[in-house]
CHARMM-style PDB file with segment names, atoms N, HN, CA, C and O in Angstrom:
ATOM      1  N   UNK     1      80.728  90.430 124.161  1.00  0.00      PROA
ATOM      2  CA  UNK     1      80.891  91.788 124.630  1.00  0.00      PROA
ATOM      3  C   UNK     1      81.713  91.796 125.913  1.00  0.00      PROA
ATOM      4  O   UNK     1      81.509  90.971 126.803  1.00  0.00      PROA
ATOM      5  N   UNK     2      82.625  92.723 125.989  1.00  0.00      PROA
ATOM      6  HN  UNK     2      82.790  93.393 125.265  1.00  0.00      PROA
ATOM      7  CA  UNK     2      83.468  92.876 127.168  1.00  0.00      PROA
ATOM      8  C   UNK     2      82.676  93.517 128.289  1.00  0.00      PROA
ATOM      9  O   UNK     2      82.006  94.529 128.080  1.00  0.00      PROA
ATOM     10  N   UNK     3      82.745  92.946 129.461  1.00  0.00      PROA
ATOM     11  HN  UNK     3      83.288  92.124 129.631  1.00  0.00      PROA
ATOM     12  CA  UNK     3      82.117  93.560 130.622  1.00  0.00      PROA
ATOM     13  C   UNK     3      83.202  94.287 131.390  1.00  0.00      PROA
ATOM     14  O   UNK     3      84.301  93.765 131.573  1.00  0.00      PROA
ATOM     15  N   UNK     4      82.893  95.490 131.836  1.00  0.00      PROA
ATOM     16  HN  UNK     4      82.000  95.914 131.687  1.00  0.00      PROA
ATOM     17  CA  UNK     4      83.872  96.286 132.551  1.00  0.00      PROA
ATOM     18  C   UNK     4      83.257  96.818 133.823  1.00  0.00      PROA
ATOM     19  O   UNK     4      82.037  96.869 133.979  1.00  0.00      PROA
ATOM     20  N   UNK     5      84.130  97.210 134.727  1.00  0.00      PROA
ATOM     21  HN  UNK     5      85.121  97.168 134.601  1.00  0.00      PROA
ATOM     22  CA  UNK     5      83.674  97.761 135.987  1.00  0.00      PROA
ATOM     23  C   UNK     5      84.152  99.194 136.106  1.00  0.00      PROA
ATOM     24  O   UNK     5      85.267  99.529 135.706  1.00  0.00      PROA
ATOM     25  N   UNK     6      83.305 100.020 136.654  1.00  0.00      PROA
ATOM     26  HN  UNK     6      82.400  99.747 136.979  1.00  0.00      PROA
ATOM     27  CA  UNK     6      83.662 101.412 136.906  1.00  0.00      PROA
ATOM     28  C   UNK     6      82.949 101.851 138.170  1.00  0.00      PROA
ATOM     29  O   UNK     6      81.863 101.371 138.491  1.00  0.00      PROA
ATOM     30  N   UNK     7      83.568 102.753 138.864  1.00  0.00      PROA
ATOM     31  HN  UNK     7      84.450 103.144 138.603  1.00  0.00      PROA
ATOM     32  CA  UNK     7      82.962 103.362 140.037  1.00  0.00      PROA
ATOM     33  C   UNK     7      82.714 104.819 139.678  1.00  0.00      PROA
ATOM     34  O   UNK     7      83.650 105.549 139.354  1.00  0.00      PROA
ATOM     35  N   UNK     8      81.460 105.243 139.735  1.00  0.00      PROA
ATOM     36  HN  UNK     8      80.700 104.650 139.998  1.00  0.00      PROA
ATOM     37  CA  UNK     8      81.114 106.618 139.383  1.00  0.00      PROA
ATOM     38  C   UNK     8      80.714 107.351 140.652  1.00  0.00      PROA
ATOM     39  O   UNK     8      79.743 106.987 141.315  1.00  0.00      PROA
ATOM     40  N   UNK     9      81.473 108.386 140.980  1.00  0.00      PROA
ATOM     41  HN  UNK     9      82.262 108.682 140.442  1.00  0.00      PROA
ATOM     42  CA  UNK     9      81.233 109.188 142.169  1.00  0.00      PROA
ATOM     43  C   UNK     9      80.826 110.590 141.738  1.00  0.00      PROA
ATOM     44  O   UNK     9      81.668 111.481 141.619  1.00  0.00      PROA
ATOM     45  N   UNK    10      79.540 110.780 141.506  1.00  0.00      PROA
ATOM     46  HN  UNK    10      78.857 110.057 141.603  1.00  0.00      PROA
ATOM     47  CA  UNK    10      79.013 112.087 141.110  1.00  0.00      PROA
ATOM     48  C   UNK    10      79.765 112.669 139.912  1.00  0.00      PROA
ATOM     49  O   UNK    10      80.161 113.834 139.929  1.00  0.00      PROA
ATOM     50  N   UNK    11      79.957 111.862 138.882  1.00  0.00      PROA
ATOM     51  HN  UNK    11      79.635 110.916 138.868  1.00  0.00      PROA
ATOM     52  CA  UNK    11      80.608 112.328 137.661  1.00  0.00      PROA
ATOM     53  C   UNK    11      82.092 112.031 137.577  1.00  0.00      PROA
ATOM     54  O   UNK    11      82.673 112.108 136.495  1.00  0.00      PROA
ATOM     55  N   UNK    12      82.720 111.693 138.700  1.00  0.00      PROA
ATOM     56  HN  UNK    12      82.247 111.631 139.579  1.00  0.00      PROA
ATOM     57  CA  UNK    12      84.127 111.293 138.705  1.00  0.00      PROA
ATOM     58  C   UNK    12      84.160 109.777 138.632  1.00  0.00      PROA
ATOM     59  O   UNK    12      83.613 109.101 139.504  1.00  0.00      PROA
ATOM     60  N   UNK    13      84.788 109.242 137.611  1.00  0.00      PROA
ATOM     61  HN  UNK    13      85.232 109.791 136.903  1.00  0.00      PROA
ATOM     62  CA  UNK    13      84.771 107.803 137.389  1.00  0.00      PROA
ATOM     63  C   UNK    13      86.146 107.202 137.601  1.00  0.00      PROA
ATOM     64  O   UNK    13      87.140 107.711 137.085  1.00  0.00      PROA
ATOM     65  N   UNK    14      86.202 106.124 138.358  1.00  0.00      PROA
ATOM     66  HN  UNK    14      85.394 105.710 138.777  1.00  0.00      PROA
ATOM     67  CA  UNK    14      87.413 105.322 138.520  1.00  0.00      PROA
ATOM     68  C   UNK    14      87.265 104.139 137.583  1.00  0.00      PROA
ATOM     69  O   UNK    14      86.322 103.358 137.715  1.00  0.00      PROA
ATOM     70  N   UNK    15      88.186 103.995 136.636  1.00  0.00      PROA
ATOM     71  HN  UNK    15      88.951 104.630 136.529  1.00  0.00      PROA
ATOM     72  CA  UNK    15      88.050 102.936 135.638  1.00  0.00      PROA
ATOM     73  C   UNK    15      89.416 102.335 135.329  1.00  0.00      PROA
ATOM     74  O   UNK    15      90.405 103.053 135.183  1.00  0.00      PROA
ATOM     75  N   UNK    16      89.456 101.024 135.233  1.00  0.00      PROA
ATOM     76  HN  UNK    16      88.652 100.440 135.352  1.00  0.00      PROA
ATOM     77  CA  UNK    16      90.707 100.333 134.912  1.00  0.00      PROA
ATOM     78  C   UNK    16      91.214 100.774 133.547  1.00  0.00      PROA
ATOM     79  O   UNK    16      90.458 100.838 132.577  1.00  0.00      PROA
ATOM     80  N   UNK    17      92.499 101.075 133.489  1.00  0.00      PROA
ATOM     81  HN  UNK    17      93.113 101.023 134.277  1.00  0.00      PROA
ATOM     82  CA  UNK    17      93.124 101.511 132.237  1.00  0.00      PROA
ATOM     83  C   UNK    17      94.566 101.020 132.237  1.00  0.00      PROA
ATOM     84  O   UNK    17      95.506 101.815 132.260  1.00  0.00      PROA
ATOM     85  N   UNK    18      94.724  99.732 132.212  1.00  0.00      PROA
ATOM     86  HN  UNK    18      93.961  99.086 132.193  1.00  0.00      PROA
ATOM     87  CA  UNK    18      96.070  99.193 132.318  1.00  0.00      PROA
ATOM     88  C   UNK    18      96.435  98.290 131.172  1.00  0.00      PROA
ATOM     89  O   UNK    18      96.237  98.628 130.005  1.00  0.00      PROA
ATOM     90  N   UNK    19      96.966  97.145 131.512  1.00  0.00      PROA
ATOM     91  HN  UNK    19      97.127  96.871 132.460  1.00  0.00      PROA
ATOM     92  CA  UNK    19      97.498  96.213 130.528  1.00  0.00      PROA
ATOM     93  C   UNK    19      96.450  95.811 129.496  1.00  0.00      PROA
ATOM     94  O   UNK    19      95.312  95.488 129.835  1.00  0.00      PROA
ATOM     95  N   UNK    20      96.853  95.839 128.251  1.00  0.00      PROA
ATOM     96  HN  UNK    20      97.778  96.101 127.976  1.00  0.00      PROA
ATOM     97  CA  UNK    20      95.954  95.412 127.177  1.00  0.00      PROA
ATOM     98  C   UNK    20      96.795  94.950 125.998  1.00  0.00      PROA
ATOM     99  O   UNK    20      97.980  95.265 125.887  1.00  0.00      PROA
ATOM    100  N   UNK    21      96.154  94.203 125.137  1.00  0.00      PROA
ATOM    101  HN  UNK    21      95.191  93.947 125.228  1.00  0.00      PROA
ATOM    102  CA  UNK    21      96.758  93.692 123.919  1.00  0.00      PROA
ATOM    103  C   UNK    21      95.608  93.158 123.082  1.00  0.00      PROA
ATOM    104  O   UNK    21      94.589  92.744 123.636  1.00  0.00      PROA
ATOM    105  N   UNK    22      95.743  93.159 121.783  1.00  0.00      PROA
ATOM    106  HN  UNK    22      96.570  93.496 121.334  1.00  0.00      PROA
ATOM    107  CA  UNK    22      94.675  92.617 120.935  1.00  0.00      PROA
ATOM    108  C   UNK    22      94.319  91.187 121.324  1.00  0.00      PROA
ATOM    109  O   UNK    22      93.159  90.788 121.226  1.00  0.00      PROA
ATOM    110  N   UNK    23      95.301  90.421 121.762  1.00  0.00      PROA
ATOM    111  HN  UNK    23      96.243  90.746 121.842  1.00  0.00      PROA
ATOM    112  CA  UNK    23      95.057  89.036 122.161  1.00  0.00      PROA
ATOM    113  C   UNK    23      94.214  88.946 123.428  1.00  0.00      PROA
ATOM    114  O   UNK    23      93.582  87.919 123.675  1.00  0.00      PROA
ATOM    115  N   UNK    24      94.195  90.000 124.231  1.00  0.00      PROA
ATOM    116  HN  UNK    24      94.709  90.835 124.031  1.00  0.00      PROA
ATOM    117  CA  UNK    24      93.473  90.000 125.501  1.00  0.00      PROA
ATOM    118  C   UNK    24      92.184  90.803 125.423  1.00  0.00      PROA
ATOM    119  O   UNK    24      91.613  91.126 126.464  1.00  0.00      PROA
ATOM    120  N   UNK    25      91.708  91.133 124.245  1.00  0.00      PROA
ATOM    121  HN  UNK    25      92.172  90.870 123.398  1.00  0.00      PROA
ATOM    122  CA  UNK    25      90.582  92.057 124.091  1.00  0.00      PROA
ATOM    123  C   UNK    25      89.286  91.570 124.739  1.00  0.00      PROA
ATOM    124  O   UNK    25      88.380  92.372 124.967  1.00  0.00      PROA
ATOM    125  N   UNK    26      89.180  90.298 125.033  1.00  0.00      PROA
ATOM    126  HN  UNK    26      89.916  89.647 124.847  1.00  0.00      PROA
ATOM    127  CA  UNK    26      87.964  89.792 125.672  1.00  0.00      PROA
ATOM    128  C   UNK    26      88.004  89.948 127.190  1.00  0.00      PROA
ATOM    129  O   UNK    26      86.980  89.807 127.858  1.00  0.00      PROA
ATOM    130  N   UNK    27      89.185  90.240 127.735  1.00  0.00      PROA
ATOM    131  HN  UNK    27      90.017  90.355 127.193  1.00  0.00      PROA
ATOM    132  CA  UNK    27      89.309  90.366 129.190  1.00  0.00      PROA
ATOM    133  C   UNK    27      89.918  91.689 129.651  1.00  0.00      PROA
ATOM    134  O   UNK    27      89.831  92.022 130.833  1.00  0.00      PROA
ATOM    135  N   UNK    28      90.522  92.438 128.756  1.00  0.00      PROA
ATOM    136  HN  UNK    28      90.593  92.168 127.795  1.00  0.00      PROA
ATOM    137  CA  UNK    28      91.103  93.741 129.092  1.00  0.00      PROA
ATOM    138  C   UNK    28      90.645  94.775 128.067  1.00  0.00      PROA
ATOM    139  O   UNK    28      90.622  94.502 126.867  1.00  0.00      PROA
ATOM    140  N   UNK    29      90.281  95.958 128.546  1.00  0.00      PROA
ATOM    141  HN  UNK    29      90.299  96.180 129.521  1.00  0.00      PROA
ATOM    142  CA  UNK    29      89.816  97.004 127.642  1.00  0.00      PROA
ATOM    143  C   UNK    29      90.961  97.641 126.876  1.00  0.00      PROA
ATOM    144  O   UNK    29      91.988  98.007 127.448  1.00  0.00      PROA
ATOM    145  N   UNK    30      90.768  97.764 125.581  1.00  0.00      PROA
ATOM    146  HN  UNK    30      89.935  97.467 125.116  1.00  0.00      PROA
ATOM    147  CA  UNK    30      91.669  98.570 124.762  1.00  0.00      PROA
ATOM    148  C   UNK    30      91.402 100.030 125.111  1.00  0.00      PROA
ATOM    149  O   UNK    30      90.307 100.345 125.577  1.00  0.00      PROA
ATOM    150  N   UNK    31      92.364 100.936 124.902  1.00  0.00      PROA
ATOM    151  HN  UNK    31      93.253 100.679 124.523  1.00  0.00      PROA
ATOM    152  CA  UNK    31      92.124 102.351 125.205  1.00  0.00      PROA
ATOM    153  C   UNK    31      90.884 102.915 124.509  1.00  0.00      PROA
ATOM    154  O   UNK    31      90.174 103.732 125.095  1.00  0.00      PROA
ATOM    155  N   UNK    32      90.613 102.497 123.276  1.00  0.00      PROA
ATOM    156  HN  UNK    32      91.190 101.834 122.800  1.00  0.00      PROA
ATOM    157  CA  UNK    32      89.431 102.983 122.560  1.00  0.00      PROA
ATOM    158  C   UNK    32      88.146 102.554 123.265  1.00  0.00      PROA
ATOM    159  O   UNK    32      87.195 103.329 123.357  1.00  0.00      PROA
ATOM    160  N   UNK    33      88.123 101.331 123.756  1.00  0.00      PROA
ATOM    161  HN  UNK    33      88.896 100.701 123.681  1.00  0.00      PROA
ATOM    162  CA  UNK    33      86.956 100.818 124.472  1.00  0.00      PROA
ATOM    163  C   UNK    33      86.808 101.542 125.804  1.00  0.00      PROA
ATOM    164  O   UNK    33      85.696 101.859 126.225  1.00  0.00      PROA
ATOM    165  N   UNK    34      87.927 101.800 126.462  1.00  0.00      PROA
ATOM    166  HN  UNK    34      88.831 101.542 126.121  1.00  0.00      PROA
ATOM    167  CA  UNK    34      87.916 102.528 127.726  1.00  0.00      PROA
ATOM    168  C   UNK    34      87.299 103.915 127.534  1.00  0.00      PROA
ATOM    169  O   UNK    34      86.428 104.328 128.299  1.00  0.00      PROA
ATOM    170  N   UNK    35      87.754 104.618 126.519  1.00  0.00      PROA
ATOM    171  HN  UNK    35      88.462 104.283 125.897  1.00  0.00      PROA
ATOM    172  CA  UNK    35      87.228 105.954 126.254  1.00  0.00      PROA
ATOM    173  C   UNK    35      85.737 105.899 125.922  1.00  0.00      PROA
ATOM    174  O   UNK    35      84.974 106.737 126.400  1.00  0.00      PROA
ATOM    175  N   UNK    36      85.310 104.932 125.116  1.00  0.00      PROA
ATOM    176  HN  UNK    36      85.930 104.250 124.727  1.00  0.00      PROA
ATOM    177  CA  UNK    36      83.890 104.811 124.783  1.00  0.00      PROA
ATOM    178  C   UNK    36      83.069 104.516 126.026  1.00  0.00      PROA
ATOM    179  O   UNK    36      81.969 105.047 126.179  1.00  0.00      PROA
ATOM    180  N   UNK    37      83.583 103.679 126.915  1.00  0.00      PROA
ATOM    181  HN  UNK    37      84.477 103.248 126.791  1.00  0.00      PROA
ATOM    182  CA  UNK    37      82.869 103.379 128.160  1.00  0.00      PROA
ATOM    183  C   UNK    37      82.694 104.644 128.990  1.00  0.00      PROA
ATOM    184  O   UNK    37      81.638 104.857 129.587  1.00  0.00      PROA
ATOM    185  N   UNK    38      83.722 105.481 129.030  1.00  0.00      PROA
ATOM    186  HN  UNK    38      84.579 105.308 128.545  1.00  0.00      PROA
ATOM    187  CA  UNK    38      83.625 106.742 129.763  1.00  0.00      PROA
ATOM    188  C   UNK    38      82.537 107.632 129.165  1.00  0.00      PROA
ATOM    189  O   UNK    38      81.771 108.260 129.896  1.00  0.00      PROA
ATOM    190  N   UNK    39      82.474 107.682 127.847  1.00  0.00      PROA
ATOM    191  HN  UNK    39      83.096 107.172 127.253  1.00  0.00      PROA
ATOM    192  CA  UNK    39      81.436 108.464 127.174  1.00  0.00      PROA
ATOM    193  C   UNK    39      80.051 107.874 127.426  1.00  0.00      PROA
ATOM    194  O   UNK    39      79.084 108.603 127.646  1.00  0.00      PROA
ATOM    195  N   UNK    40      79.968 106.551 127.391  1.00  0.00      PROA
ATOM    196  HN  UNK    40      80.753 105.958 127.212  1.00  0.00      PROA
ATOM    197  CA  UNK    40      78.676 105.876 127.587  1.00  0.00      PROA
ATOM    198  C   UNK    40      78.066 106.176 128.953  1.00  0.00      PROA
ATOM    199  O   UNK    40      76.850 106.326 129.068  1.00  0.00      PROA
ATOM    200  N   UNK    41      78.891 106.264 129.978  1.00  0.00      PROA
ATOM    201  HN  UNK    41      79.879 106.142 129.885  1.00  0.00      PROA
ATOM    202  CA  UNK    41      78.362 106.525 131.322  1.00  0.00      PROA
ATOM    203  C   UNK    41      78.359 108.019 131.654  1.00  0.00      PROA
ATOM    204  O   UNK    41      78.067 108.423 132.780  1.00  0.00      PROA
ATOM    205  N   UNK    42      78.691 108.824 130.649  1.00  0.00      PROA
ATOM    206  HN  UNK    42      78.929 108.496 129.734  1.00  0.00      PROA
ATOM    207  CA  UNK    42      78.665 110.290 130.773  1.00  0.00      PROA
ATOM    208  C   UNK    42      79.533 110.781 131.922  1.00  0.00      PROA
ATOM    209  O   UNK    42      79.123 111.635 132.709  1.00  0.00      PROA
ATOM    210  N   UNK    43      80.725 110.232 132.005  1.00  0.00      PROA
ATOM    211  HN  UNK    43      81.058 109.538 131.366  1.00  0.00      PROA
ATOM    212  CA  UNK    43      81.655 110.643 133.034  1.00  0.00      PROA
ATOM    213  C   UNK    43      82.141 112.062 132.771  1.00  0.00      PROA
ATOM    214  O   UNK    43      82.419 112.425 131.628  1.00  0.00      PROA
ATOM    215  N   UNK    44      82.242 112.857 133.821  1.00  0.00      PROA
ATOM    216  HN  UNK    44      82.016 112.561 134.750  1.00  0.00      PROA
ATOM    217  CA  UNK    44      82.756 114.220 133.697  1.00  0.00      PROA
ATOM    218  C   UNK    44      84.283 114.239 133.821  1.00  0.00      PROA
ATOM    219  O   UNK    44      84.954 115.069 133.207  1.00  0.00      PROA
ATOM    220  N   UNK    45      84.811 113.335 134.608  1.00  0.00      PROA
ATOM    221  HN  UNK    45      84.267 112.661 135.107  1.00  0.00      PROA
ATOM    222  CA  UNK    45      86.262 113.212 134.798  1.00  0.00      PROA
ATOM    223  C   UNK    45      86.577 111.763 135.132  1.00  0.00      PROA
ATOM    224  O   UNK    45      85.769 111.070 135.750  1.00  0.00      PROA
ATOM    225  N   UNK    46      87.741 111.314 134.725  1.00  0.00      PROA
ATOM    226  HN  UNK    46      88.397 111.877 134.223  1.00  0.00      PROA
ATOM    227  CA  UNK    46      88.118 109.916 134.923  1.00  0.00      PROA
ATOM    228  C   UNK    46      89.459 109.832 135.633  1.00  0.00      PROA
ATOM    229  O   UNK    46      90.398 110.562 135.315  1.00  0.00      PROA
ATOM    230  N   UNK    47      89.527 108.927 136.601  1.00  0.00      PROA
ATOM    231  HN  UNK    47      88.764 108.334 136.859  1.00  0.00      PROA
ATOM    232  CA  UNK    47      90.788 108.597 137.245  1.00  0.00      PROA
ATOM    233  C   UNK    47      91.119 107.174 136.808  1.00  0.00      PROA
ATOM    234  O   UNK    47      90.459 106.228 137.237  1.00  0.00      PROA
ATOM    235  N   UNK    48      92.138 107.012 135.956  1.00  0.00      PROA
ATOM    236  HN  UNK    48      92.674 107.781 135.607  1.00  0.00      PROA
ATOM    237  CA  UNK    48      92.504 105.655 135.536  1.00  0.00      PROA
ATOM    238  C   UNK    48      93.149 104.908 136.701  1.00  0.00      PROA
ATOM    239  O   UNK    48      94.012 105.441 137.397  1.00  0.00      PROA
ATOM    240  N   UNK    49      92.720 103.683 136.895  1.00  0.00      PROA
ATOM    241  HN  UNK    49      92.019 103.250 136.329  1.00  0.00      PROA
ATOM    242  CA  UNK    49      93.282 102.861 137.970  1.00  0.00      PROA
ATOM    243  C   UNK    49      93.811 101.556 137.388  1.00  0.00      PROA
ATOM    244  O   UNK    49      93.516 101.203 136.246  1.00  0.00      PROA
ATOM    245  N   UNK    50      94.591 100.851 138.186  1.00  0.00      PROA
ATOM    246  HN  UNK    50      94.831 101.137 139.113  1.00  0.00      PROA
ATOM    247  CA  UNK    50      95.178  99.561 137.827  1.00  0.00      PROA
ATOM    248  C   UNK    50      96.147  99.669 136.655  1.00  0.00      PROA
ATOM    249  O   UNK    50      96.402  98.674 135.977  1.00  0.00      PROA
ATOM    250  N   UNK    51      96.682 100.841 136.410  1.00  0.00      PROA
ATOM    251  HN  UNK    51      96.474 101.649 136.961  1.00  0.00      PROA
ATOM    252  CA  UNK    51      97.678 100.996 135.357  1.00  0.00      PROA
ATOM    253  C   UNK    51      99.047 100.581 135.897  1.00  0.00      PROA
ATOM    254  O   UNK    51      99.405 100.917 137.025  1.00  0.00      PROA
ATOM    255  N   UNK    52      99.804  99.850 135.083  1.00  0.00      PROA
ATOM    256  HN  UNK    52      99.513  99.577 134.167  1.00  0.00      PROA
ATOM    257  CA  UNK    52     101.145  99.449 135.486  1.00  0.00      PROA
ATOM    258  C   UNK    52     101.175  98.359 136.532  1.00  0.00      PROA
ATOM    259  O   UNK    52     102.161  98.228 137.257  1.00  0.00      PROA
ATOM    260  N   UNK    53     100.116  97.571 136.627  1.00  0.00      PROA
ATOM    261  HN  UNK    53      99.315  97.676 136.038  1.00  0.00      PROA
ATOM    262  CA  UNK    53     100.069  96.529 137.647  1.00  0.00      PROA
ATOM    263  C   UNK    53     100.516  95.170 137.124  1.00  0.00      PROA
ATOM    264  O   UNK    53     100.688  94.235 137.906  1.00  0.00      PROA
ATOM    265  N   UNK    54     100.704  95.047 135.823  1.00  0.00      PROA
ATOM    266  HN  UNK    54     100.564  95.806 135.187  1.00  0.00      PROA
ATOM    267  CA  UNK    54     101.110  93.768 135.237  1.00  0.00      PROA
ATOM    268  C   UNK    54     102.424  93.973 134.492  1.00  0.00      PROA
ATOM    269  O   UNK    54     102.445  94.570 133.415  1.00  0.00      PROA
ATOM    270  N   UNK    55     103.512  93.482 135.060  1.00  0.00      PROA
ATOM    271  HN  UNK    55     103.496  92.997 135.934  1.00  0.00      PROA
ATOM    272  CA  UNK    55     104.829  93.648 134.441  1.00  0.00      PROA
ATOM    273  C   UNK    55     104.947  93.069 133.035  1.00  0.00      PROA
ATOM    274  O   UNK    55     105.511  93.727 132.160  1.00  0.00      PROA
ATOM    275  N   UNK    56     104.438  91.862 132.783  1.00  0.00      PROA
ATOM    276  HN  UNK    56     103.980  91.327 133.493  1.00  0.00      PROA
ATOM    277  CA  UNK    56     104.639  91.283 131.452  1.00  0.00      PROA
ATOM    278  C   UNK    56     103.747  91.871 130.363  1.00  0.00      PROA
ATOM    279  O   UNK    56     103.731  91.352 129.247  1.00  0.00      PROA
ATOM    280  N   UNK    57     103.010  92.932 130.653  1.00  0.00      PROA
ATOM    281  HN  UNK    57     103.023  93.354 131.559  1.00  0.00      PROA
ATOM    282  CA  UNK    57     102.163  93.540 129.621  1.00  0.00      PROA
ATOM    283  C   UNK    57     103.024  93.966 128.438  1.00  0.00      PROA
ATOM    284  O   UNK    57     104.181  94.347 128.612  1.00  0.00      PROA
ATOM    285  N   UNK    58     102.464  93.900 127.252  1.00  0.00      PROA
ATOM    286  HN  UNK    58     101.524  93.590 127.111  1.00  0.00      PROA
ATOM    287  CA  UNK    58     103.217  94.212 126.046  1.00  0.00      PROA
ATOM    288  C   UNK    58     103.310  95.706 125.782  1.00  0.00      PROA
ATOM    289  O   UNK    58     104.203  96.149 125.060  1.00  0.00      PROA
ATOM    290  N   UNK    59     102.408  96.486 126.352  1.00  0.00      PROA
ATOM    291  HN  UNK    59     101.683  96.126 126.938  1.00  0.00      PROA
ATOM    292  CA  UNK    59     102.460  97.942 126.182  1.00  0.00      PROA
ATOM    293  C   UNK    59     103.480  98.523 127.151  1.00  0.00      PROA
ATOM    294  O   UNK    59     103.772  97.931 128.190  1.00  0.00      PROA
ATOM    295  N   UNK    60     104.015  99.676 126.804  1.00  0.00      PROA
ATOM    296  HN  UNK    60     103.779 100.157 125.959  1.00  0.00      PROA
ATOM    297  CA  UNK    60     104.916 100.357 127.718  1.00  0.00      PROA
ATOM    298  C   UNK    60     104.198 100.745 129.007  1.00  0.00      PROA
ATOM    299  O   UNK    60     102.967 100.750 129.053  1.00  0.00      PROA
ATOM    300  N   UNK    61     104.946 101.063 130.037  1.00  0.00      PROA
ATOM    301  HN  UNK    61     105.946 101.058 129.999  1.00  0.00      PROA
ATOM    302  CA  UNK    61     104.392 101.329 131.361  1.00  0.00      PROA
ATOM    303  C   UNK    61     103.345 102.445 131.331  1.00  0.00      PROA
ATOM    304  O   UNK    61     102.282 102.299 131.935  1.00  0.00      PROA
ATOM    305  N   UNK    62     103.622 103.551 130.643  1.00  0.00      PROA
ATOM    306  HN  UNK    62     104.485 103.670 130.152  1.00  0.00      PROA
ATOM    307  CA  UNK    62     102.707 104.695 130.585  1.00  0.00      PROA
ATOM    308  C   UNK    62     101.865 104.733 129.311  1.00  0.00      PROA
ATOM    309  O   UNK    62     100.989 105.586 129.173  1.00  0.00      PROA
ATOM    310  N   UNK    63     102.119 103.832 128.398  1.00  0.00      PROA
ATOM    311  HN  UNK    63     102.831 103.138 128.510  1.00  0.00      PROA
ATOM    312  CA  UNK    63     101.468 103.862 127.085  1.00  0.00      PROA
ATOM    313  C   UNK    63      99.940 103.822 127.153  1.00  0.00      PROA
ATOM    314  O   UNK    63      99.299 104.559 126.403  1.00  0.00      PROA
ATOM    315  N   UNK    64      99.321 103.003 128.009  1.00  0.00      PROA
ATOM    316  HN  UNK    64      99.842 102.404 128.618  1.00  0.00      PROA
ATOM    317  CA  UNK    64      97.852 103.008 128.052  1.00  0.00      PROA
ATOM    318  C   UNK    64      97.282 104.384 128.409  1.00  0.00      PROA
ATOM    319  O   UNK    64      96.308 104.832 127.804  1.00  0.00      PROA
ATOM    320  N   UNK    65      97.886 105.044 129.384  1.00  0.00      PROA
ATOM    321  HN  UNK    65      98.677 104.680 129.875  1.00  0.00      PROA
ATOM    322  CA  UNK    65      97.403 106.368 129.789  1.00  0.00      PROA
ATOM    323  C   UNK    65      97.634 107.402 128.701  1.00  0.00      PROA
ATOM    324  O   UNK    65      96.765 108.228 128.424  1.00  0.00      PROA
ATOM    325  N   UNK    66      98.807 107.353 128.087  1.00  0.00      PROA
ATOM    326  HN  UNK    66      99.513 106.682 128.313  1.00  0.00      PROA
ATOM    327  CA  UNK    66      99.114 108.303 127.014  1.00  0.00      PROA
ATOM    328  C   UNK    66      98.178 108.102 125.821  1.00  0.00      PROA
ATOM    329  O   UNK    66      97.750 109.069 125.192  1.00  0.00      PROA
ATOM    330  N   UNK    67      97.865 106.841 125.514  1.00  0.00      PROA
ATOM    331  HN  UNK    67      98.213 106.055 126.026  1.00  0.00      PROA
ATOM    332  CA  UNK    67      96.994 106.549 124.384  1.00  0.00      PROA
ATOM    333  C   UNK    67      95.569 107.040 124.635  1.00  0.00      PROA
ATOM    334  O   UNK    67      94.944 107.607 123.739  1.00  0.00      PROA
ATOM    335  N   UNK    68      95.055 106.828 125.839  1.00  0.00      PROA
ATOM    336  HN  UNK    68      95.562 106.368 126.567  1.00  0.00      PROA
ATOM    337  CA  UNK    68      93.714 107.306 126.185  1.00  0.00      PROA
ATOM    338  C   UNK    68      93.685 108.827 126.133  1.00  0.00      PROA
ATOM    339  O   UNK    68      92.716 109.414 125.652  1.00  0.00      PROA
ATOM    340  N   UNK    69      94.729 109.461 126.620  1.00  0.00      PROA
ATOM    341  HN  UNK    69      95.516 108.984 127.011  1.00  0.00      PROA
ATOM    342  CA  UNK    69      94.805 110.928 126.609  1.00  0.00      PROA
ATOM    343  C   UNK    69      94.772 111.455 125.175  1.00  0.00      PROA
ATOM    344  O   UNK    69      94.061 112.415 124.882  1.00  0.00      PROA
ATOM    345  N   UNK    70      95.535 110.831 124.289  1.00  0.00      PROA
ATOM    346  HN  UNK    70      96.113 110.051 124.527  1.00  0.00      PROA
ATOM    347  CA  UNK    70      95.542 111.258 122.862  1.00  0.00      PROA
ATOM    348  C   UNK    70      94.161 111.072 122.241  1.00  0.00      PROA
ATOM    349  O   UNK    70      93.690 111.941 121.508  1.00  0.00      PROA
ATOM    350  N   UNK    71      93.520 109.961 122.526  1.00  0.00      PROA
ATOM    351  HN  UNK    71      93.903 109.255 123.122  1.00  0.00      PROA
ATOM    352  CA  UNK    71      92.190 109.673 121.955  1.00  0.00      PROA
ATOM    353  C   UNK    71      91.136 110.658 122.444  1.00  0.00      PROA
ATOM    354  O   UNK    71      90.218 111.013 121.705  1.00  0.00      PROA
ATOM    355  N   UNK    72      91.270 111.095 123.682  1.00  0.00      PROA
ATOM    356  HN  UNK    72      92.015 110.807 124.283  1.00  0.00      PROA
ATOM    357  CA  UNK    72      90.263 111.958 124.283  1.00  0.00      PROA
ATOM    358  C   UNK    72      90.312 113.390 123.755  1.00  0.00      PROA
ATOM    359  O   UNK    72      89.362 114.152 123.933  1.00  0.00      PROA
ATOM    360  N   UNK    73      91.391 113.748 123.123  1.00  0.00      PROA
ATOM    361  HN  UNK    73      92.163 113.129 122.979  1.00  0.00      PROA
ATOM    362  CA  UNK    73      91.511 115.125 122.621  1.00  0.00      PROA
ATOM    363  C   UNK    73      90.614 115.387 121.456  1.00  0.00      PROA
ATOM    364  OT1 UNK    73      90.601 116.497 120.924  1.00  0.00      PROA
TER     365      UNK     73
END
């Protein structure tokens, strides 16, 4: 099971939403896992952090955020 970190400030959650790939699924959250984690902790609003911090990531620069946004709809 992937362990993740989040900071919850009265319903506002700061959660990593950056570089990911199927090959890294044990150490980086996929957007689907990120969204489920937000639901699990009953976050009212999320501020994605650590996005775009790894240049060699295989996803596009904004793709993780766009993917989470599409999933959340």
